[in-house]
RODO-2510 file (C-alpha; in nm, 4 decimals, decimal comma):
residues 341
     n   res          X          Y          Z
     1     m    -9,2237    -8,2835    -8,2251
     2     n    -9,4240    -8,3347    -7,8993
     3     a    -9,2677    -8,0567    -7,6999
     4     d    -9,4717    -7,7532    -7,6287
     5     p    -9,3209    -7,4544    -7,8261
     6     a    -9,4489    -7,2140    -7,5609
     7     l    -9,2632    -7,4083    -7,2908
     8     l    -8,9501    -7,4153    -7,4995
     9     g    -8,9738    -7,0503    -7,5666
    10     a    -9,0144    -6,9759    -7,1916
    11     v    -8,7077    -7,1897    -7,1112
    12     a    -8,5121    -6,9966    -7,3775
    13     a    -8,6192    -6,6736    -7,2221
    14     v    -8,5005    -6,7976    -6,8766
    15     l    -8,1734    -6,9039    -7,0260
    16     l    -8,1361    -6,5591    -7,1820
    17     l    -8,1873    -6,3976    -6,8445
    18     a    -7,9515    -6,6450    -6,6841
    19     t    -7,6780    -6,5472    -6,9354
    20     a    -7,7286    -6,1840    -6,8622
    21     m    -7,7039    -6,2467    -6,4827
    22     l    -7,3820    -6,4527    -6,5443
    23     a    -7,2445    -6,1603    -6,7447
    24     a    -7,3268    -5,9208    -6,4598
    25     v    -7,1670    -6,1452    -6,1981
    26     e    -6,8591    -6,1993    -6,4039
    27     t    -6,8221    -5,8242    -6,4315
    28     v    -6,8542    -5,7811    -6,0681
    29     v    -6,5924    -6,0460    -5,9961
    30     g    -6,3547    -5,9085    -6,2641
    31     r    -6,3749    -5,5424    -6,1456
    32     m    -6,4125    -5,5859    -5,7681
    33     n    -6,0755    -5,5803    -5,5771
    34     v    -6,0074    -5,6871    -5,2209
    35     v    -5,9581    -5,3315    -5,0894
    36     r    -6,2856    -5,2126    -5,2259
    37     a    -6,4640    -5,5239    -5,1006
    38     l    -6,3158    -5,4725    -4,7478
    39     r    -6,4465    -5,1237    -4,7465
    40     l    -6,7958    -5,2506    -4,8313
    41     v    -6,7723    -5,5069    -4,5531
    42     e    -6,7066    -5,2216    -4,3093
    43     e    -6,9770    -5,0034    -4,4446
    44     h    -7,2442    -5,2834    -4,4379
    45     e    -7,1903    -5,4419    -4,0890
    46     d    -7,5676    -5,4699    -4,0606
    47     e    -7,5895    -5,7070    -4,3524
    48     p    -7,2506    -5,8961    -4,3401
    49     a    -7,3618    -6,1931    -4,5516
    50     r    -7,3664    -6,0126    -4,8812
    51     a    -7,0534    -5,8065    -4,8193
    52     t    -6,8598    -6,1126    -4,6943
    53     s    -6,9645    -6,3130    -4,9991
    54     l    -6,8428    -6,0247    -5,2197
    55     l    -6,5105    -6,0326    -5,0313
    56     w    -6,4870    -6,4079    -5,0800
    57     l    -6,5365    -6,3645    -5,4610
    58     a    -6,2737    -6,0917    -5,4770
    59     e    -6,0318    -6,3164    -5,2875
    60     h    -6,0999    -6,6184    -5,5146
    61     r    -6,1287    -6,4339    -5,8385
    62     a    -5,9358    -6,6777    -6,0673
    63     g    -6,1461    -6,9847    -5,9602
    64     a    -6,4721    -6,7788    -5,9566
    65     l    -6,4154    -6,6599    -6,3184
    66     d    -6,3369    -7,0128    -6,4323
    67     a    -6,6604    -7,1450    -6,2783
    68     l    -6,8646    -6,8530    -6,4205
    69     l    -6,7159    -6,9275    -6,7633
    70     v    -6,8269    -7,2828    -6,7510
    71     a    -7,1786    -7,1783    -6,6460
    72     t    -7,1929    -6,9176    -6,9281
    73     v    -7,0844    -7,1681    -7,1969
    74     i    -7,3478    -7,4142    -7,0761
    75     a    -7,6226    -7,1480    -7,0743
    76     r    -7,5302    -7,0230    -7,4190
    77     v    -7,5105    -7,3694    -7,5773
    78     a    -7,8445    -7,4616    -7,4264
    79     l    -8,0005    -7,1403    -7,5476
    80     a    -7,8704    -7,1939    -7,9005
    81     t    -7,9989    -7,5491    -7,9028
    82     l    -8,3488    -7,4540    -7,7856
    83     v    -8,3752    -7,1816    -8,0530
    84     t    -8,2590    -7,4259    -8,3226
    85     v    -8,5196    -7,6810    -8,1987
    86     l    -8,7971    -7,4172    -8,2021
    87     v    -8,7160    -7,3003    -8,5539
    88     l    -8,6908    -7,6579    -8,6915
    89     d    -9,0198    -7,7444    -8,5364
    90     a    -9,1810    -7,4494    -8,7117
    91     t    -9,0100    -7,4856    -9,0566
    92     s    -8,7658    -7,7096    -9,2317
    93     s    -8,5898    -7,4258    -9,4129
    94     w    -8,2237    -7,3844    -9,2958
    95     w    -8,2422    -7,0279    -9,3980
    96     w    -8,4798    -6,9649    -9,1234
    97     v    -8,2406    -7,1527    -8,8869
    98     l    -7,9534    -6,9252    -8,9953
    99     a    -8,1767    -6,6140    -8,9488
   100     a    -8,2726    -6,7301    -8,6032
   101     a    -7,9142    -6,7927    -8,5065
   102     v    -7,8126    -6,4408    -8,6184
   103     a    -8,1032    -6,2902    -8,4300
   104     t    -8,0152    -6,4920    -8,1202
   105     i    -7,6558    -6,3776    -8,1324
   106     l    -7,7528    -6,0087    -8,1686
   107     l    -8,0159    -6,0377    -7,8943
   108     s    -7,7688    -6,2162    -7,6638
   109     l    -7,4993    -5,9603    -7,7414
   110     v    -7,7258    -5,6673    -7,6484
   111     l    -7,9447    -5,8057    -7,3650
   112     a    -7,7052    -6,0558    -7,2147
   113     e    -7,3706    -5,8805    -7,2557
   114     v    -7,3703    -5,5035    -7,3243
   115     v    -7,6656    -5,4019    -7,1022
   116     p    -7,5821    -5,6033    -6,7876
   117     r    -7,2067    -5,5163    -6,8049
   118     t    -7,2855    -5,1428    -6,8597
   119     v    -7,5266    -5,1330    -6,5636
   120     v    -7,2767    -5,3087    -6,3407
   121     l    -6,9905    -5,0828    -6,4255
   122     r    -7,1998    -4,7765    -6,3566
   123     h    -7,3161    -4,9208    -6,0121
   124     l    -7,0412    -5,1548    -5,9126
   125     d    -7,0771    -5,1477    -5,5393
   126     a    -7,4516    -5,1901    -5,5415
   127     a    -7,4445    -5,4581    -5,8108
   128     g    -7,1682    -5,6414    -5,6191
   129     l    -7,3714    -5,6520    -5,3022
   130     l    -7,6861    -5,7602    -5,4898
   131     l    -7,5192    -6,0329    -5,6915
   132     a    -7,2578    -6,1579    -5,4390
   133     r    -7,4592    -6,4383    -5,2818
   134     p    -7,6086    -6,5709    -5,6061
   135     g    -7,2556    -6,5468    -5,7509
   136     r    -7,1132    -6,7519    -5,4702
   137     v    -7,3763    -7,0142    -5,5198
   138     l    -7,2978    -7,0398    -5,8928
   139     v    -6,9290    -7,0724    -5,8170
   140     a    -7,0014    -7,3489    -5,5662
   141     v    -7,2167    -7,5403    -5,8242
   142     f    -6,9955    -7,5003    -6,1254
   143     g    -6,6541    -7,4844    -5,9422
   144     p    -6,6074    -7,8580    -5,9508
   145     v    -6,6786    -7,8681    -6,3200
   146     s    -6,4315    -7,5941    -6,4035
   147     t    -6,1622    -7,7561    -6,1793
   148     a    -6,2147    -8,0903    -6,3676
   149     c    -6,1802    -7,8942    -6,6965
   150     v    -5,8602    -7,7194    -6,5853
   151     a    -5,7119    -8,0476    -6,4684
   152     l    -5,7997    -8,2171    -6,8041
   153     g    -5,6525    -7,9277    -6,9940
   154     r    -5,3249    -7,9506    -6,7975
   155     a    -5,3146    -8,3178    -6,8601
   156     l    -5,3562    -8,2717    -7,2373
   157     v    -5,1302    -7,9658    -7,2748
   158     p    -4,7736    -7,9703    -7,1182
   159     r    -4,7018    -7,6897    -6,8842
   160     r    -4,4039    -7,4661    -6,9528
   161     h    -4,3096    -7,1865    -6,7315
   162     e    -4,6593    -7,1676    -6,5873
   163     v    -4,6966    -6,9065    -6,3170
   164     s    -4,9836    -6,9710    -6,0784
   165     g    -5,1956    -6,7249    -5,8996
   166     p    -5,3985    -6,4202    -5,9959
   167     h    -5,2320    -6,1414    -6,1857
   168     a    -5,3064    -5,7702    -6,1506
   169     g    -5,2827    -5,5441    -6,4534
   170     d    -5,2098    -5,1712    -6,4522
   171     d    -5,5733    -5,0742    -6,4356
   172     e    -5,6366    -5,2964    -6,1385
   173     l    -5,3199    -5,1694    -5,9555
   174     r    -5,4330    -4,8123    -6,0163
   175     a    -5,7731    -4,8992    -5,8710
   176     l    -5,6104    -5,0592    -5,5668
   177     n    -5,4045    -4,7457    -5,5185
   178     d    -5,6991    -4,5238    -5,5476
   179     e    -5,8934    -4,7291    -5,2938
   180     a    -5,5983    -4,7262    -5,0573
   181     e    -5,5551    -4,3468    -5,0909
   182     e    -5,9162    -4,3023    -4,9835
   183     d    -5,8571    -4,5030    -4,6605
   184     a    -5,5038    -4,3886    -4,5937
   185     d    -5,5247    -4,0318    -4,4614
   186     e    -5,1630    -4,0588    -4,3278
   187     l    -5,0206    -4,0527    -4,6821
   188     e    -4,8621    -3,7247    -4,7675
   189     p    -4,9396    -3,5566    -5,0954
   190     e    -4,5860    -3,6089    -5,2002
   191     e    -4,6135    -3,9813    -5,1338
   192     r    -4,9379    -4,0077    -5,3299
   193     a    -4,7817    -3,8204    -5,6170
   194     m    -4,4838    -4,0465    -5,6088
   195     i    -4,7052    -4,3621    -5,6210
   196     r    -4,8894    -4,2244    -5,9226
   197     s    -4,5649    -4,1326    -6,0891
   198     i    -4,4584    -4,4959    -6,0720
   199     f    -4,7664    -4,6055    -6,2673
   200     e    -4,7239    -4,3258    -6,5151
   201     l    -4,3607    -4,4255    -6,5829
   202     g    -4,4791    -4,7113    -6,8055
   203     e    -4,6660    -4,4559    -7,0239
   204     t    -4,3819    -4,2158    -7,0452
   205     l    -4,1496    -4,2345    -7,3603
   206     v    -3,7841    -4,1735    -7,3519
   207     r    -3,8103    -3,8735    -7,5845
   208     e    -4,0262    -3,6948    -7,3181
   209     v    -3,7492    -3,7071    -7,0542
   210     m    -3,4274    -3,6973    -7,2556
   211     v    -3,1869    -3,4081    -7,2965
   212     p    -3,2328    -3,2922    -7,6649
   213     r    -2,9442    -3,3003    -7,9049
   214     p    -2,8718    -2,9225    -7,8959
   215     d    -2,8298    -2,9308    -7,5224
   216     v    -2,5955    -3,2210    -7,5199
   217     v    -2,2350    -3,1588    -7,4195
   218     s    -1,9978    -3,3929    -7,5942
   219     v    -1,6230    -3,3905    -7,6637
   220     p    -1,4312    -3,4925    -7,9763
   221     e    -1,2336    -3,8088    -7,9580
   222     g    -0,9113    -3,6423    -8,0423
   223     a    -0,9277    -3,3607    -7,7800
   224     p    -0,6509    -3,3169    -7,5260
   225     i    -0,7192    -3,4852    -7,1951
   226     g    -0,7125    -3,1424    -7,0140
   227     e    -0,9820    -3,0076    -7,2443
   228     v    -1,2051    -3,3114    -7,1744
   229     v    -1,1521    -3,2814    -6,7943
   230     r    -1,2218    -2,9085    -6,8095
   231     a    -1,5578    -2,9776    -6,9966
   232     a    -1,6571    -3,2337    -6,7316
   233     v    -1,5644    -3,0069    -6,4384
   234     d    -1,7202    -2,6888    -6,5823
   235     g    -2,0472    -2,8686    -6,6533
   236     g    -2,0459    -3,0895    -6,3439
   237     y    -2,0729    -3,4035    -6,5621
   238     s    -1,9613    -3,7501    -6,4379
   239     r    -1,9892    -3,8929    -6,7903
   240     l    -1,9463    -3,7313    -7,1336
   241     p    -2,0347    -3,8636    -7,4880
   242     v    -1,7534    -3,8695    -7,7205
   243     h    -1,8235    -3,7874    -8,0838
   244     a    -1,6110    -3,8374    -8,3992
   245     a    -1,3586    -3,5666    -8,4628
   246     d    -1,5231    -3,4771    -8,7961
   247     e    -1,8869    -3,5477    -8,7162
   248     t    -2,0509    -3,4264    -8,3926
   249     d    -2,3616    -3,6338    -8,4458
   250     r    -2,1745    -3,9548    -8,4584
   251     i    -2,1300    -4,0713    -8,1077
   252     v    -1,8477    -4,3303    -8,0725
   253     g    -1,8264    -4,3785    -7,7032
   254     v    -1,8676    -4,2400    -7,3481
   255     v    -1,5908    -4,1356    -7,1169
   256     y    -1,6137    -4,1251    -6,7385
   257     a    -1,4695    -3,8276    -6,5539
   258     k    -1,3426    -4,0580    -6,2797
   259     d    -1,1383    -4,2454    -6,5343
   260     l    -0,9842    -3,9279    -6,6647
   261     l    -0,8905    -3,8031    -6,3060
   262     r    -0,7470    -4,1412    -6,2260
   263     r    -0,5295    -4,1181    -6,5370
   264     l    -0,4141    -3,7706    -6,4468
   265     a    -0,3399    -3,8617    -6,0875
   266     t    -0,1604    -4,1950    -6,1567
   267     q    -0,0085    -4,1607    -6,5053
   268     p     0,0201    -3,7927    -6,5801
   269     e     0,2826    -3,8700    -6,8360
   270     l     0,0142    -4,0411    -7,0526
   271     a    -0,1729    -3,7679    -7,2399
   272     g    -0,3964    -4,0067    -7,4307
   273     w    -0,7371    -4,1059    -7,3093
   274     h    -0,8874    -4,2920    -7,6048
   275     d    -0,8432    -4,6275    -7,4333
   276     l    -1,0658    -4,5003    -7,1551
   277     t    -1,3639    -4,4628    -7,3851
   278     r    -1,6470    -4,7066    -7,3103
   279     p    -1,8886    -4,8372    -7,5779
   280     p    -2,2127    -4,6319    -7,5941
   281     t    -2,5603    -4,7634    -7,5233
   282     f    -2,8243    -4,6705    -7,7787
   283     v    -3,1972    -4,6724    -7,7121
   284     p    -3,4875    -4,5709    -7,9416
   285     e    -3,6795    -4,2572    -7,8443
   286     t    -4,0044    -4,4545    -7,8414
   287     k    -3,8903    -4,6938    -7,5664
   288     r    -4,0911    -4,6659    -7,2426
   289     c    -3,9147    -4,5241    -6,9389
   290     d    -3,9916    -4,8227    -6,7176
   291     e    -3,8268    -5,0550    -6,9775
   292     l    -3,5296    -4,8262    -6,9984
   293     l    -3,4800    -4,8199    -6,6367
   294     r    -3,4765    -5,1990    -6,6141
   295     e    -3,2363    -5,2173    -6,9134
   296     l    -2,9909    -4,9586    -6,7557
   297     q    -3,0042    -5,1473    -6,4245
   298     a    -2,9378    -5,4847    -6,5871
   299     e    -2,6440    -5,3496    -6,7907
   300     a    -2,5109    -5,1399    -6,4947
   301     v    -2,5085    -4,8306    -6,7280
   302     h    -2,6173    -4,4852    -6,6172
   303     l    -2,6305    -4,3054    -6,9496
   304     a    -2,7736    -4,3979    -7,2905
   305     l    -2,7816    -4,2209    -7,6267
   306     v    -3,1181    -4,1726    -7,7881
   307     v    -3,1803    -4,2251    -8,1510
   308     d    -3,4810    -4,1774    -8,3698
   309     e    -3,6433    -4,4185    -8,6137
   310     y    -3,3646    -4,3521    -8,8684
   311     g    -3,0818    -4,4145    -8,6258
   312     e    -2,9973    -4,0559    -8,5980
   313     f    -2,8615    -3,9209    -8,2653
   314     v    -3,1384    -3,7047    -8,1053
   315     g    -3,0589    -3,6827    -7,7394
   316     l    -2,9260    -3,8250    -7,4161
   317     v    -3,0934    -3,9890    -7,1160
   318     t    -2,9648    -4,0845    -6,7782
   319     i    -3,0887    -4,2934    -6,4861
   320     e    -3,1355    -3,9636    -6,2961
   321     d    -3,3682    -3,8322    -6,5717
   322     v    -3,5938    -4,1358    -6,5270
   323     l    -3,5854    -4,1257    -6,1479
   324     e    -3,6832    -3,7630    -6,1531
   325     e    -4,0069    -3,8593    -6,3223
   326     i    -4,0843    -4,0526    -5,9958
   327     v    -3,9452    -3,8449    -5,7196
   328     g    -3,9216    -3,4997    -5,8788
   329     e    -3,6300    -3,2825    -5,9524
   330     i    -3,3024    -3,3974    -5,8100
   331     v    -3,0576    -3,1233    -5,7236
   332     d    -2,7021    -3,2067    -5,6559
   333     e    -2,3964    -2,9908    -5,5668
   334     h    -2,3197    -2,9210    -5,9351
   335     d    -2,6691    -2,7884    -6,0254
   336     q    -2,7129    -2,4107    -6,0348
   337     e    -3,0158    -2,2962    -5,8499
   338     e    -3,2127    -1,9962    -5,9611
   339     p    -3,2003    -1,7117    -5,7133
   340     l    -3,5262    -1,6333    -5,5418
   341     v    -3,6584    -1,2823    -5,6258
***
């Protein structure tokens, strides 16, 4: 082979550095949000070019990440090809080629992935300002290529229920909230706590907010209507679980106090109330509270019975229990407040 091995080695080293820089820029674009970039624009008015480039990357994240992905693939393929050529020029043994490939992968993983990403994550603002302009140039160069690749992919693969636009995950939304809190002094502590509670709702399980089985008040299905009404009035309950006459842990329905009162007011001669029982809604104790809230809203149900992994009745949860995780304790006219001492 006529190519100078030293020259090829130098080119391979440059490609390795280029891959490391691409990983760093990709980390900046992936972690930088618009709120944080706007703050950096305000803080660096003396050098607006870098900050505005960073803001542009944050605003065009999806397209920028596509372009950087194309550039990274090209750099890695070129690096692997050069290493293969260098090894084959030195020896004809494919074992050496395999060893060189493994060494290249490990070297790239450490020097061109782990190290740059770790450094950027520890110094995101400084790295963002440093890499913003080179990153924007890279996006401008490889953007048309990535656009063509995306268009080709859409032509080859039919689109079904495709949703366009960037998507923010929970971590990014938390970051946006943290950035907004830093710049929004007018937010009251209660408002900040409420916003954080909304995020935490997706991490809270039903068993953490439910009323446990020993504290649940239920009525037997054969009880007199007066006894059922008295249980609802004494406890201040608008809904009561109904259990089987011979088995308190077997819930067969839910009865609404308003239905009982309407029966007593309009048809007092009818002592029965079994026909007023509504089918119960059961949910697993491991369900997340945000999922439960959406489910109860969709089914227009305010109360659900909680079961464990064996289907055993272990508690009761209401929409009010879930909402209290967001807004705090809700006290109504039926709740007994502890006297202040």
